[in-house]
C-alpha positions as CSV (number, residue, x, y, z in Angstrom):
1,M,58.2,47.8,115.5
2,L,57.1,44.6,117.2
3,D,53.5,44.2,118.5
4,V,54.3,41.8,121.4
5,G,50.7,41.7,122.5
6,K,49.5,40.6,119.1
7,M,52.4,38.1,118.9
8,I,51.3,36.6,122.3
9,K,47.7,36.3,121.1
10,E,48.7,34.6,117.9
11,L,51.0,32.2,119.7
12,R,48.3,31.4,122.4
13,M,45.7,30.7,119.7
14,K,48.2,28.6,117.7
15,K,48.7,26.5,120.9
16,D,44.9,26.3,121.3
17,I,45.0,27.7,124.8
18,S,42.2,30.1,126.0
19,Q,42.8,33.3,127.8
20,E,41.2,31.7,130.9
21,D,43.5,28.7,130.8
22,L,46.6,30.9,130.4
23,A,45.4,33.2,133.2
24,N,44.9,30.2,135.5
25,A,48.4,28.8,134.7
26,L,49.9,32.2,135.6
27,S,47.7,32.8,138.7
28,V,46.2,36.0,137.2
29,N,42.8,36.9,136.0
30,R,41.7,36.7,132.4
31,A,41.5,40.5,132.1
32,T,45.3,40.7,132.7
33,I,45.9,38.4,129.8
34,A,43.6,40.5,127.7
35,N,45.5,43.6,128.7
36,Y,48.8,42.0,127.7
37,E,47.4,41.0,124.3
38,S,45.9,44.4,123.6
39,G,49.1,46.3,124.7
40,R,47.3,48.1,127.5
41,R,49.7,46.5,130.0
42,A,53.4,45.9,129.4
43,L,55.3,42.9,130.6
44,T,58.7,42.8,132.1
45,I,61.1,40.3,130.6
46,D,60.7,38.0,133.6
47,K,56.9,38.0,133.3
48,L,57.1,37.5,129.5
49,E,59.4,34.5,130.0
50,E,57.0,33.0,132.5
51,L,54.1,33.5,130.1
52,L,56.0,31.9,127.2
53,A,57.0,28.9,129.4
54,V,53.3,28.1,129.7
55,L,53.0,28.4,125.9
56,D,56.1,26.1,125.6
57,T,58.1,28.7,123.8
58,S,61.5,30.2,124.7
59,L,62.2,33.9,124.8
60,A,64.7,33.6,122.0
61,D,62.3,31.7,119.7
62,F,59.5,34.2,120.5
63,F,61.6,37.2,119.3
64,N,63.6,35.4,116.7
65,S,60.7,33.8,114.8
66,N,59.6,35.2,111.5
67,N,57.9,38.1,113.4
68,L,61.0,40.2,112.7
69,E,61.3,39.2,109.0
70,K,57.8,38.7,107.8
71,N,57.1,42.4,107.4
72,E,60.3,43.2,105.6
73,S,60.0,43.8,101.8
74,K,63.5,42.3,101.4
75,P,65.8,40.3,103.6
76,Q,67.8,42.2,106.2
77,E,71.1,41.3,107.9
78,L,70.4,40.5,111.5
79,R,72.7,41.1,114.5
80,K,72.6,39.1,117.6
81,I,73.0,41.0,120.9
82,P,72.7,39.8,124.6
83,I,69.7,40.9,126.7
84,L,70.7,41.9,130.2
85,S,68.5,42.2,133.3
86,D,66.0,45.0,133.7
87,V,67.3,48.6,134.2
88,S,65.5,51.0,136.4
89,A,64.3,54.3,135.1
90,G,63.0,55.3,138.5
91,Y,64.9,54.8,141.7
92,G,67.1,51.9,140.7
93,E,66.7,48.2,140.9
94,E,69.7,45.9,140.6
95,A,73.1,45.7,139.0
96,L,73.5,44.3,135.5
97,E,73.8,40.6,135.5
98,E,75.4,38.2,133.0
99,A,73.3,37.8,129.9
100,T,70.9,34.8,129.9
101,H,69.0,35.7,126.7
102,W,69.9,36.9,123.2
103,I,67.9,38.6,120.5
104,K,68.4,39.2,116.8
105,L,67.5,42.6,115.5
106,P,68.1,44.2,112.0
107,T,71.6,45.5,111.8
108,S,70.2,48.9,110.9
109,I,68.6,49.1,114.3
110,A,71.3,47.4,116.5
111,R,74.4,48.4,114.5
112,N,76.2,50.2,117.4
113,A,74.7,48.2,120.3
114,T,76.8,46.0,122.6
115,F,73.8,44.8,124.6
116,G,70.1,45.4,125.1
117,T,68.2,45.8,128.4
118,F,64.6,46.5,129.4
119,V,63.8,49.6,131.3
120,A,61.4,49.7,134.3
121,G,59.8,53.0,135.5
122,D,58.7,56.3,134.1
123,S,61.4,58.7,135.1
124,M,62.7,59.0,131.4
125,E,59.3,59.6,129.9
126,P,58.3,60.8,127.4
127,K,61.4,59.7,125.5
128,I,61.8,56.3,127.2
129,N,58.8,54.4,128.5
130,D,58.3,51.6,130.9
131,G,59.1,48.3,129.2
132,D,61.1,49.8,126.3
133,L,64.1,47.8,125.1
134,L,67.2,50.0,125.3
135,L,70.1,49.3,122.9
136,V,73.3,50.2,124.7
137,Q,76.9,50.7,123.5
138,D,79.5,49.7,126.0
139,T,81.6,52.8,126.7
140,P,83.2,54.3,129.9
141,Q,82.7,57.9,128.8
142,L,79.7,60.1,127.9
143,D,79.4,63.7,126.7
144,S,77.3,65.9,128.9
145,G,73.7,65.7,127.8
146,E,73.8,62.1,126.6
147,I,71.5,59.4,127.9
148,G,73.3,56.4,129.4
149,I,73.2,53.5,131.8
150,F,75.0,54.0,135.1
151,L,76.0,51.9,138.0
152,L,75.7,53.9,141.3
153,N,76.3,52.2,144.6
154,E,75.2,48.8,143.3
155,K,72.1,50.2,141.6
156,V,71.6,50.6,137.9
157,Y,70.0,53.7,136.4
158,C,69.0,55.0,133.0
159,K,69.4,58.8,133.1
160,R,70.7,61.8,131.2
161,F,74.3,62.6,132.1
162,H,75.5,66.1,133.0
163,Y,79.0,67.1,133.8
164,N,80.3,70.6,134.8
165,P,84.0,70.8,133.7
166,I,84.6,73.8,136.0
167,T,83.2,72.3,139.2
168,K,83.7,68.7,138.2
169,E,80.2,68.0,139.3
170,M,78.4,65.0,137.8
171,V,74.6,64.8,137.9
172,L,72.1,62.2,136.6
173,K,68.9,63.8,135.5
174,S,65.5,62.4,134.6
175,L,63.4,63.6,131.7
176,N,60.3,63.3,133.9
177,T,60.3,66.4,136.0
178,N,58.6,64.5,138.9
179,Y,62.0,63.0,139.7
180,D,64.8,64.9,141.5
181,P,68.3,64.9,140.0
182,I,70.9,62.5,141.4
183,Y,74.2,64.2,142.4
184,I,77.3,62.0,142.4
185,A,79.3,62.4,145.6
186,K,83.1,61.8,145.8
187,D,82.6,58.7,147.9
188,D,80.0,57.2,145.7
189,D,80.8,54.0,143.8
190,F,80.0,55.3,140.3
191,R,80.6,53.9,136.9
192,I,79.3,54.7,133.4
193,V,78.1,51.4,131.9
194,G,77.3,52.6,128.4
195,K,75.5,55.0,126.1
196,V,71.9,54.5,125.0
197,V,72.2,54.3,121.2
198,G,68.6,53.1,120.4
199,I,65.2,52.5,121.9
200,Y,63.1,49.6,120.7
201,D,59.5,49.9,121.8
202,Y,58.2,46.3,121.8
203,T,55.0,47.1,123.7
204,V,53.2,49.1,121.0
């Protein structure tokens, strides 16, 4: 499991940049940088990319450096998958866009994944947390009870899929009981994007 906060700190120190200087470049306070590095505060992929730009490092180089391999006792085959825009695990944010970033992960982790996407929100806690990297298999069908990525009226959601074969009712449910189920109406523009086949927590 990647400790992104620690990786940021190591990279910042390698570049000989103080927390204060990094904070000023990002127009945040030093405590925010400290929280990023300690893991108390997660970054979205956009914010991480902005931070890395100040450190003159690309997102791909950051994730595909020896951070993935240095803790392995023996070399592992890596698989390259695209990273798509953030997915909402709350009330929905935006449709999946074309991939602009790629990441290499051990094949044992990303074997069945077609793409990865970061989740935003807490509606799927405790299983899926804000900032987790979801590994998704592109498939147009899901069995009832499986967790997937869905496009509903131009919004993207991560939810558990429920289908009643008798009534033909489809429902998207959160794991967090503070969120109401989403019932799919006949006139809704609804599509199953894919099945969540893995969760890669990069914030811990």
